[in-house]
Every structure is written in C-alpha cells, then in structure tokens.
N, C-alpha and C positions, 0 to 999 in steps of 0.2 A: 102574137096575138095572146095565147091562152095564159103566157107568163103577165102580160099586165092586165087581164081580166083578173088575175089571181089577186095581185095588186089593189085594184080598184075596189072591191070588193068591201075594204075596208073604209071607205070614205063616208057611207053613211051611219056606220055605228059610231064614229067618232063625235058625232052630233048628239049622240045621248049619254056623253059621260056626266056621271055622278061628281059634281065638284062642289068643295068646301072651301070659303076664302073669305079670311078680310085682311086688310092691309096690314094689322099691328100681329097677326098671327102666321103659323106656318099653313101652305096650301097643299091640299093632296086632289090630286082626281085620277079616276080610273077608266080605262076603255076596255069593252070587251074587244076581241079580233075573231073575227071568221073569213076563212078565205077558202080556194081549191086551187089545186095545182096538178097536172095528171101523174107526176114523179113523187108527189105526197098523198095525195087524196086528202079528204075534208082537212082542213087546220083549225082550229079552235085555241083561245089564249086570252090573256088580258095583257094590257100596258098599265104601268101606273107612273105618276109623277110627283113626287113631294117636293117641294120649295120651301126650305126651312126657313124660319125667323131667323134672322141676323142676330147673333148674340152679342157682338160688339164692334162696330163701325168705327168708334174712334181711332183705332190704330191705322186707318186709311182715310183718302179725301174721296173716292169712290166706293160705289157699292159691289159687296161683294156676296152674291146667294149660294148659300148651298145646296144640293139638288142631290136627289137620290132617284134614279130612275130605274125600275126593275120591269122586266117583262119575260114570259113564259109561253111559250108556242108546241102544241101537241098536237101531231097528226094520226088519222086511222090507222096509218102505217107504221105506228109505234114508233116514231120520229120525233125528236124534241129540242128546241132550245131553251135555255136558261140563262137569264144575263141580269146581272145588277151593276149600274153604273153609278160611281159616288163621285162628288166632288164637293169635298167636305172643309169649310175652313173653320179652325179652332179660332176661341175667343184671342189668343194671342198671336193669330197672325198666321200660323202654319197650313199649310193644305195638302191635303191628301186627294189627289185624284186615281181613282183604281177602277178596274172593271173587272169582274168575275162571271168567267164564261162557260156554259157546258153546251156543246154542239154535238148532236147527234142528226145529222142532218144531209141530203145531197148537195153538193157539189160538182163544179165544172173542171175539167182541165182540157185547155185549148193548146199548150205548148209553153214552150217558155220563148220571149222575144217581143219585139215590138211589131211581128207584120203576121201574126196569126189571124187566120181565116174564122170569122165570127160564126160561119156555118160549121166548121169542123171540131168537134169538141167530143168529149168522152166524160158521162156521169159515173159518179162512184161516192160514196158513203163515208163523210169526213167526221169522225167522231175526236172530241179532242175537249180537254178541260184546262182552261188559263187563267192563269191571275197575274195583272199587268198594272201596272202604273207608276207613280212617283209619289216621293212625299218630299214637301219644299219650307224650307224656313225663312222667314223674311228677312231681309240683311237691310232693308230699307221698307218704305211704304208701297213702291214700286218694282224692286226686285228682290227675288228669290233665288236660294240654290239649295241642292239638295241631293237625292238618290233617285235612281230609278230601278223596276225590276219585271223580269218578266220571266214567267214559269207557264211551260206549254207541255202537255202529255197527249199526244196523237196516235190514234189510230186508225188507218184507210182500211176501209172495207167495200166489198163489192165492185172490186175492179173487173174490167173487161178482158178475159183471156185475149192474150197477144193484140192489145188495143193501143190507145196511143200512150198511155201511162206507161204499160210494160215495153214497148218499142224502143222510147226514148228515154226510159230508164234515169229519171233524174233524182237527184240527191234526195231522200226521204222518201221515196217509192213504199218503204214499208210503215211510215211513222216513226216515231222517236220521242224521247223526250229531252230538253233542255230548259237550262237555267241559266239567266243572264241578269248581270248588275250594272250599274255606271253611274257617273255623276249629270245632273239635270241644272238648268236655269232656265227662270222667266222674268221677263221684264212685262209690266202689265198696266196699262195707265187707262184702260176702259174705263168707260161711266156706267156700265152696266155688263155683267156676266152674259146673261141669256139674251142680250138683244141692243148691242153697242151701238152707240149712235158715234163716238169718237173716242179717239184715243189709239196705243198701239197694243199689242200683244206679241212678242215674240218668246218663242221657247226654244229649248236645244237639248238633245238628251244623248249620250253615248251608251251604248248597249254592249258588254264584253259577255259574250256566250261560251263560256269553258265547261260549265258543269253539263253533264249529259252525253248525248250521242251526237252532238256536232259542236264545232269549232269556228264561230265566225264571230264579228264584230259589225254593229250597226250604229250610223251616225243619222239623226235627225234634228232637221231644223225647219222652223214653221214660223213666217213673218206675215203679220197682218196689221193692216191700217184702216181705220173707219173714220170718215169724213161727213160732218154735217153740212149739205148744199141749202142755203137760205136758212131753213131751218130744221128743227128735228124731224120734220116731216121726210125729209128727203136725205137718205142716206146712201151714200158709196162705200163697199167693201172691197178691200184687197187683200189678197191672198198670194204667196209666194212660199212653195213648199217643196223639199227635197230629202231626200232619204238615201245614202249610199251605205254599201255592204262590201266589206274587206273580207277576204277569204274564200275558198272555195269549196267549204265544207258548208253550203248554205242550203236546208231541207228547201223544196220550192215553193210549199206554202208559207215560209216565211219572208220570199223574196218581195221589195216591192212592189204595189201594183197600182194601175190607175182605173179609174171609173169607182161607181157605187154611188149613195147617196150623197156624200159629201164630199168627191175627189171627182172633177170635171162630169157631172152629170150629163148623159147622153150617149156615153159608151154603154153597149149593148150589154155587157157583162162584166161584172168587177174582176173576175178572174181572167179576162181574154188578153190583157197585157201586162206581163209580170218579168221583171229580170231584175240582175244586182244593182242598178242605178237607177235613180227616178227624180224627173222635177216637174210642177207644174206652176201654173201661176193660174189666176182665175180673179173676176172681178165682178159685182155684183150691186145694182140698184135697188133699195127698199124703199117703200113707202104704205102707209096706211091708207084705204080707200074710205068704207063708212063702217059703222056699226062695229064689230070685231073683226072685219076682214081688210086685207093687203093685197098686195102683189109686188113680184119682184122679177126683174129681166137679168140674165146675167150669162156670162161668156169666160172660155178658159183654151187653155193649150198648156199640151206636155206630153211626155214621152218617157219611156224606159229605154234602156241600153244594158249592155254588158259592161261595158268602159262608160267613164265620164265623157272621153273625148268622141265617143259616138253618139251622143247627144246632139243630134244636127235639125236645125230648123227646118230642114225640107220634108222630117221626117214625124213632124210634130203632130199630135192627134188635135183636133180643134172641136170644142162644143160651144153651141149657145141655148139658151133656152128661157121660158116664163114660169113662172109659177104664183099660187094661191096661197095665203094665209089666212089661218084663224085662230083669233085671241082665246086660249082655254083659259087663262088665267090673264087677264089683263092688268091687273094691278102689279103683276110681277113680268110683264112684258114676255109671257112665254106663250109661243106659236107652234099650232101643228102646220107643217107644209106639205104641198103638193105640187111638184117640181114635175113639167116636160122638157126634157131635152134631147136633142138631136146633133150629133158628130157625124165625121169625115166619112164617106162611105155610106151614106145613108143608114147609119147606126141611130137608135131612138133608144130613150127610155122614161118610165114614170115612175116617180121616186115619192114616197110619202114619209114624213120624218118629225121628230119633234125637236123644237128648237131649231137655229139655224145652221143650215151647212157649215158657216165658218165664222 
C-alpha cells in the first residue's frame, strides 16, 4: 500500500503541466513530480516531453515523430535518478534511439528464477551509469538495419550482511562494467510512432558483451501489430517479446525480467522474476472517451526460465487490467497513462507512464 501511495501522488501534479504547442511546431511539456516512500523519504523532480517537428516526411508514407524525454528525481536521502530518452529521426531517414541513465536508488533482490516469493526480498542500493540504444539506417521506407550498443557501469551498495544476495552470491554481486555491440534490424509500418492505430513494428538485435568484467550474449526480438476495429477510435494492439541470454557469465541485474510499466503490468515488482530466458505476449484494447480522456483494457502472459525448453505454459504468469489516458499534447497523440494491473497469486500494481506501454 505504501508503494502505491507513493506512485499515486504524481497524479494531480500532471494536470498542472505547462504546455506549448502548435501543429506546425515542436511541442514541449514539463511536469513537476513529488512523491514519498519510506525507503527514499520525500522525492522531488521533473519530467519533460519534447516532441520535435518532423524535418522531412517525404522519405516515408507514415509519420515518424522525433521525441526527447528527460526526467530527474532526487530524494531527501541523497538518492537520484537522471534519464534522457531520445528517439530521433534524421532528415535522410536514419534513426538514433538511445537512453542515457544514471541511477543511485533503492532496488530489490528476490532471487533468480520464476518461483520467487513476492514477500521475501532484500533491498540494496543500485548505483549505475548506462548508455544504450541503436543507430539504424533505412534500406527502404519500412526496413532499417544498423548497430546496437550497451555500456553499463554498476556498483551495488548497502547490501545486507549475510542476506539474500550474499547467501545466493549471483554473478554480479559486486557490480562491474560491461560494453556490448551487435547488429540490429527494424521493420516499421506504423501510421504513428506515439499512438499507432495500424501497422507492424518488428525489431531484433544481438548484443555481444566481450569488453569488461563479463562475457555473454543477448538476443532480443519484439513483434507488435496494431489493428483498427470499425474506425480509428477502436484499436487492438498485440505484442510478442522474447529475450534470450547465452553464456553463464551474466550479471544478475542484466538478466531478462518480467513486470514494470511496460511488461506484464500486474506483477508486483519488476525485479520479482528474472532468469536467462524470457518470453511474454500481451494484448491491449484502446479507445478515446471524451475531451482528452481515453481508456484501455489489457491482458498478458509470460515467464522466465533458465533454458528455453523450461518455458512451460503451466508456469506462465498472467495479468489483466484497465487503464485511463489523458492526452497532454492531443495533436501529437501523446498520452499520460494510469494503469491498474492484477496478476497471478493476487499480485497487483499501479503504473503511471508517458506514451503507450507498447
């Protein structure tokens, strides 16, 4: 309950965002953020959304909107999060999709595997800097190829003596540094990037981590389909996502995870289930209601496992939920979302985010 209260305190503040927008210019909005949690004390910060004017849409039959989303949070216990997400399309069609992250914040360790107890965990401080993303070049108006990258510098602090982390001693217990590179591919026929109503979005990438303290390879595939029912007010969105890890020298904090505000909303903690292999699928129905408000209904199933053959239907985690939407920049189809999800075993979660989950 305390965790949910901490998140809900964001809701009224979003309504007082300062916004400037015209349909022919860039759009920008800023939101103050205030919340409280026992492990962090008072949290203060700001979230920004910058939707850039398209410089050249002649290279495509569908709209690509460059966006930059920075946010910063600081707590009275001297903890902080600073993130800048960039999805930028150059006039010639190249795309830079990258995230710059600095975290010095509490995290939870439940163990590794798909049967962890939500009531048994250990809190520690995860301090890291990460630069990850991909740069893609168009080979047609729908297909892109390029490279992906991930640099991660991690220090784990405030671990409990003889606690869950030290007793299980997973790879990465003392943190470490890594640097990975690999090829990437995207196929994109969406009509809008922020709020698709039809089309496909298919992406895959291979990251080979050979530089630093660890040696492993990760393969990720993400397939999305958007369907209009009757008219553009009724949309079905489908997603199938998998992430497979090869090698035994994988730090636990880089293992695939379920949960969070994008992956199977309804799992009580994004760190609850993690292992070397992960697969999930989810579906969502979206529609506007009145003025700037909209709604959604969603459901999904998925799991993690040590080996791919261990992903069995009987162990799958399932979630379902409902959500509300508020269009903060209606001309750009950019929403703030509030979702309530419930999951297997009575788990639940409330999530606030910017733009759609997928």
